[in-house]
Structure formats: C-alpha cells, structure tokens
N, C-alpha and C positions, 0 to 999 in steps of 0.2 A: 313516505321516505323511500327514496330509490336505493336499490341494493348496490353495495360497493363492488366495483370490478375486482376480481381476484386474478392477478397475473400468473400465468403458467410459466414455470421456470424450467429450463433445460440446463443442467449443471455439467460442465465439462471439467472433469478432474474430481476424483474421489479419494484424494490423499488426506494428509493430516489437517490442513487448513479447512478443507471441506467438512471433515468429520468433527473438528473441534469448534469451528465458527459458523460456516455458512449453512449447513443443514440444520443445526439447532436453532439458529437465529431465524431462518425462514420458517421453521416449524412453529416457533413462537408467534411469528407475524402472520398467522393463518387468515386474518382478515384482509391481508394484502397479497399474499403469495401462496402458491401450491406447487411443489416440485412434481413435475410430470415426466421428466426424462433425465436419465443419468448416462454419462459417457466416461469411459476410462479404458486403458489398455489392459487392465487386470480384471478378469472375470470375478475373482474372489472379492475384490474391492467393490465391484458393482453390486454383487449380491449382498455384501455386508451393509453398504449404504442404502440399498433398497429397503432393508428392514428398519433403518433408522428414520425413514420418512414417515411423518404422521399426516393426519388430515383425511384419512379414509381412502386415499388414492395410492395404489401401488404403481410407482413410476416405471415406465418402460426403460430398458437398458440396451446399450449398444457400445461397441468398441470404435465406431466410426463417427467422427464429429459431423461429417456431412449429413448423415442420417438424422441426427438430432436437430441440426440447424434447418433442415428442410421440413421438419415435422409441423403439421398444422396444429399440433397440440402444445406448441411452445410459443410464448410471446417474448420472453426475455432469456437471453443466453448468459450464464455466468461462466466466464473463462477463468477458472481458478486452478488450473493444472500447472505443471512445471513451466517456467517462464520461457523455455525454448519454443513453446508452442503458442504463446499468447498472440503473437502477430497473425500467424496462419489461421488460427481458429476464430479470432475476432473478425478477420476478413471474410471467412466463410459465413459467419452469422450475419454480417452486414450485407453481404451479397444476396442473402435470403430475406433481407428487409426485417431482420430481428433487431431489437434493441439489445445492447450489450453492456454488462458490467465486466470490466477487465481488471483483475487484481493487479496491483502494482508489483513489479515494474511493468508498465504497459509494453515497453519494447526496450531491448538492450542496445539499440543504436538508432541513429536518426533515419537511416534507410528504411527500417521497419516502421518507425513512428510515422514517417511520411506516407507509407503505404496504408496505414490504418486511417490517417487523417483523410486521405484521398477516397478510400472506401466509404468513410462516413459521409462525405459530401454527396456521394451517389446513392446512398441508401435511404430508405424511409425510416430505418431504425435510428435510435439515438445511442450515444456512447457516454459512459461514465467510467472514470478510472478510480480504482478503490483505495484512495488515500483516507482511510477512515479517521485517523487522528485529527484531520483538519475539520471534521464534522462534529467534533466534541463541542457542545454548546459553551462550555467554559472557555475553550480556546477562542471561539469567536468573540466572546466577551473580552478576553485578554487582548485581542487585536485592537478592539476599540479603546481599551485602556492605554495601550502602547501608542496609538494614534493621538492620544491627548497629552502625551509627554511634551514638555517644552524643549527638552534636549535629551538625546541618548548619549551616554558616555561610553557604554560598553555593553556587549551582548555575548551570551554564551549558549551554545546548543550542545547537549550532552546525551549520549545514549550508550552506556556501558552496562551490558546485561549478562546474566548467566545463560547457560544453554536452554533452548526452548523446551527440551525434555523435562526440565525441572517444573516448568509451569504447566505443560501439557499433562503431565502425570497427576497433577492436582486439580485438573479442570473438571473432573467428574464426567467427562465425555467418553472415556475409554476407547480412544482411536486404535486402529490396528493397521499395521504395515503389511503389504503383500508384495510378493516378488514373482508372481505367475505371469510375467510378460515375456515375450519372445526375445531371443538374442537380437533379432532384427530391430525390435523396438528400442533396445538399449543402444545399439549401434547408431540408429537414427538420431536419438537424443544427443549422444556424444558428438556426432558430426554437426548437428545444428548448433550446439554450444560452442564448438570450435569456430564455426563460421561467424556467429553472432559477436563473440568477443573480438575476433580478428577485425571485423568491420568496425566495431566501436573503438578499439584501442589503436590498432595499426593504421587503419584507413582514415577514420574520422578524427582521431586525436593526433595522428601523425607520429606515433612511436614505433619505430622498426624493431623487430625482434624483442618485444617486451619480456622482461623477466617474469617467471611464474607468479611471483608475489604481486606484480602489477596487474596481471590478468585476474588473479583472485580478488584483488581490491576492486576491480571493475565490477565483478559479480557482487561483491559485498556492498558496494555503494548502491547498485541497482536494487539490492534486497533491503537490508536494514537502513542504509543511508537515505533512500528515497523518502522514508517516513520523516526523518529529521530535517532534511534540507528543503523539502516542500513546505514544512511548517515555517522554516526560516524565511522562505520566499514570500509566503503569505503575510507574515508578521512584519517583515522589514523590506521586502522587495529584493531585486537582484543586486548582488554586490558589484563593485567596479572591477575587482580583480581578486586573486588569491595571492597574498603577500608571501606566504610560505606554507608548505605542507610536508608532513613526514609520515611515512608508512613503516610500521614495525611489524614483526612477525610474532604472533602468539597462537592461541587456539585457532584464531582467524586473524585477519589483518587488524592491527591497532593503528588508528589514524588520528592525526591532529592537523588542523588547518586553520589559518587565519584569513578571514575575509575582510577586504577593505571596502568600507561603506563611505569613504570620504571623511566624514566627521567623527567616525568611531570605527572600532574593529569588533568583529564577531568571531569568537573562537569556537571551533567545532572539534569535539573529541568523541571518539566512538570505538567500540571494540567488544569482543565477547570473551568472558573468562569463565571460571568454574564456580563463582560465588552464586548462590541461589537468590540473587537480588536483581530487580528490574529498575535501573536507575536511568530514567529518561526525562529530560526537562528542557525547557527553553526559558532563559532568564534575560530580561532587559533591564539594565541599570540606568536610571535617569539621574538628574541632579538632586531632586528631593523626593523621588518616588521610584520604586523598582517593582517589576511585575515578574512573577515566576509561575509557570504552569508545569506541574509534575504529573507524569503519566505512570500508570502501573501496567502490568501485562494485560493485553487484551484477551489472552487465552483463558483467564478466569473471569467469568461473567459477573458484572455488577460491581467491580472494584471502582471506586470513584476517582475522578481526575480532579486535582485540587489546584486552585489558583491562590497564590499568596501575594498580597500587596503590602509593601513596606513603604511607609510615608513619614515625612517630617511634618508634624502638626504643631506649629508655633514652638519649635524646639523640642517637642516630645516625640518619642519614637512610637509609631502606631504600626501594628502588624495585624492584618486581616486575612483569615483563611476562608475561602469560599468553595463549598462543594455544591454545585448547582443542581446536579441530578445523579442518580444511580443508573440512569439509562445509558447503556454503553454506546460508544461511537459506531460500532457496526450496525446496531439497530437504527440509530439516527441516519446513518448513511443509506440504509436500505429504504427508509421512508422517503429520503430525498430522491432516490432512484425511482420509487413508485410515482412521485409527483412529476418527475421528468418524463416518464413513459405515458402516464395517463393524462397529464395536464399540460405537458410541454414546458414545465417550470425549469428554467436554466439551472445548471449546476456549475460549480467553479472548477471541478477536477476534470477538465476536458483533455482530449489528446494534445492540443496545442499547449496547454498548461504543463502537461507531463513532459513535453520535449525540453522545457527549461531545466529540468533536473539533469538531463544528459549534458547540457551546456555547463552546469556546475561540476559534474563529474570530470569533464575534460579539463576544466580549469584546475581542479585538484590534482589530477594525474600529471599534468604538465608542470605544475609547480613542484611536485615531488620529484619528478624526473630531473 
C-alpha cells in the first residue's frame, strides 16, 4: 500500500476564522494536510497560532506573504485573511505555482476577479473558492431532489443570524484577537477597502456617490450573502432579474429581495440581529413536494445540516427529515480540495463561478437604488 501524500499548507491570515475553523480542521485532517507556514501582520497572532498547530511540525512564521508563497515547503496556500487582500495574495500564490484555497468572497469586484482568473490560467497551481455550504452532502442531495420536481411554485432563501461572537464563544476553540499591527498596516487595509468598494459599487454597478448604507450592503453581500446566493445559484440557476429589493439599517444591513425566475419567484431575506440563533435555510416549494435544507452555525463543529422533505402521498401528508452525516462542510470541502490538488478532480467553486455572485449583488443594489 503506497503512502498517501500529505500536502503542506501555508496559511495566510491568523484571525478568527483561521483559529476557529481552518487550523482545527487541518489538524484533524492529518492524513491529508500539515500546516508548515503561517503569515499575518500580527506577531502575536503568529505565535499564538503556531502553538495551535499539531502534527509534530512547528510551522515557520512570516509577516510577508511573498516569503510564504515562495517557500519550497508549501504546496497549497490558504488565503483566509481579511478580504481586502484576497486578490493580491491569491495572485502571489498562483505566480509561484501554488494551488490556492481562497475564502469567500474571492474578490469584491469584477476587476479583481478577472485578475485572479487570468493568474490561474498562467499558473501550474489550481484554485478553489471556499463556499463550504455548497459541499454539504445533504445539500447536494437536495439539489437532486429539487431537480426532480415537476414544478416549482415558490422558493425562499433565508439567513438571519445572531452575532458571530455568540457562536465563536461556544466553539471550544478559544480564539484570541490581537492588535499589534502597525499604523501603516491599518491605513493600507482602509485604503484597499475604499478602492475595492468604489470599484464594485461606483464603477461596476454604476451608482455615483453611493450612500454609506449601500457601501455597507456591498460588503455584507460579499460576506454573509455570498453563502446564501451561491446556494441559490446552484439549486435554481441564475434568475432573470430582481423584481424588487429593500435595504434597511439594523446592527448591519437588513435586506429583502425578490428574484424573478420566470415561472416562480425566490425571496431572499437576510440580516444580523442580537438573538443567539442561526437561522439559515433554502426552501423550494413545489406542487406536491417541498424541499428544505436548514443550516446551523459552522463555528460549532459537528452540528448536523438537516433536509426536510414534505410530500403528498395519495392525500396523506408525509414529512421526512434526513441527517446524512455529522461530517461538517469545511471537512468535506478540504477533502475536495485535496482531490483537486493531488488528482486534478474538478471542483464546482471556481473563480468563474464566484464571479456570478458579483452579478447578483449588482442586480440587488440596482433594484434597491
């Protein structure tokens, strides 16, 4: 029996999502991965995360993404830092022929998305965008169930959740926040954020002098919204248009939109409040059968994703709940990444796929405006 290849991972970004999700999951997948390099602007975050890595290897640390990406001790680069840097660091990795997992959002505008796609064409490395909800096995089963419906009458996508801190504090991972970065690092991040949103909203969406709420909504859609709308795209395809959308101001934007699919409407509702509840689902209502997939927070490992099928069986109401696995979507996603890198097995969350989310965001913002 041949020994399985263990991919060496360079992790760019040692913040909350790295500490709560990526480092623990990679540690568990020790037959597939070993973290060998860490990069962050915070020395304290680097040293903290260095101690969290298991497997008998103490990862090297650096504040320079170029150093990590050029290392011969790295096969795959995880770009899991603040999204202002996703494009720049993914391109550096690809230019060094490394394969890349880019956490969503891949890019905040089409200009940067196109740059990543072009870099991927020239690179020996492969690219996967981290839409982990789409890799949940029960969601893939649900897509097949939806495809078998005679008719869709209505669909609903909902993601109204409490603050992440509620779930992070109960995750058992004890992440820490650090602020030992330079004023220049903070200024650079702010400047990049301003440019990225300006390009996405003013230039590509065509809204001059957008209100702050519109700019915040653009960031919100690229963050939480990309989870939900990419699920909708995979389950239903791209809509013809947005009939209406409305943005309200709460803890963050509260948004409602109606997508026109020709023969039915899909309603999208999303926002963040202070209730300690994670209410995220996609529901497809047919003539005699409905399919619902209900997600729980990914920050608490092992919570199941449930599919509920409601059917008319000769006039009798049947309701079936299916919990296919306790294996979380992040774990499944990383196994798919492993197959992409080692076997060339295609994945569905490509840079070109991710660009479709930006098209949906523009439709929503234009309809709201």
